[in-house]
C-alpha positions in Angstrom: 4.4 -31.4 13.2 4.0 -28.6 10.7 5.7 -25.3 11.1 4.4 -22.1 9.7 6.3 -20.9 6.7 6.2 -17.2 5.9 7.9 -15.6 2.9 9.2 -12.1 3.0 8.2 -9.9 0.2 10.9 -9.2 -2.3 12.8 -5.9 -2.3 11.0 -4.9 -5.5 7.6 -5.3 -3.8 8.6 -3.3 -0.8 10.1 -0.6 -3.0 6.8 -0.5 -4.9 4.8 -0.1 -1.7 7.1 2.7 -0.5 6.9 4.4 -3.8 3.2 4.4 -3.8 3.1 5.7 -0.2 5.6 8.5 -1.2 3.3 9.5 -4.1 0.4 9.6 -1.7 2.4 11.8 0.6 3.2 14.1 -2.3 -0.5 14.3 -3.2 -1.4 15.2 0.4 1.4 17.8 0.4 0.0 19.3 -2.9 -3.4 19.4 -1.3 -2.0 21.6 1.5 -0.3 23.9 -1.0 -3.1 24.2 -3.5 -4.9 27.5 -3.6 -8.2 26.4 -5.3 -10.7 24.2 -3.6 -11.0 21.9 -6.6 -7.3 21.1 -6.6 -7.4 20.4 -2.8 -10.3 18.0 -3.2 -8.6 16.3 -6.1 -5.3 15.8 -4.4 -6.9 14.7 -1.1 -8.9 12.1 -3.0 -5.8 11.0 -5.0 -3.7 10.6 -1.8 -6.5 8.7 -0.1 -6.8 6.3 -3.0 -3.1 5.7 -3.1 -2.9 5.0 0.7 -5.9 2.7 0.6 -4.3 1.0 -2.4 -1.1 0.2 -0.5 -3.1 -1.1 2.4 -5.0 -3.4 0.0 -1.7 -4.6 -1.5 -0.2 -5.4 1.9 -3.4 -7.2 3.0 -3.5 -9.2 -0.2 0.2 -10.2 0.2 -0.6 -11.2 3.8 -3.7 -13.3 2.9 -1.9 -15.1 0.1 1.0 -16.0 2.4 -1.2 -17.0 5.2 -3.0 -19.5 2.9 0.4 -20.9 1.8 1.6 -21.2 5.4 -1.6 -23.0 6.4 -1.5 -25.5 3.5 -0.7 -29.1 4.4 2.7 -30.4 3.6 
């Protein structure tokens, strides 16, 4: 019988994810405060890129760990 093994991400990885999400939140906040349309578009795009980046990092971590847990012993 094989049991699924999952490894938790390290504290440094989680801190990195949170830091990138925080920077994305700051970019969205700057977009709401910006007075010129160009700055608003720039900060909205930057925030979206950062949030999508974190989603990709979490998905990559999940896929790598699911392959490890599905590997035969």
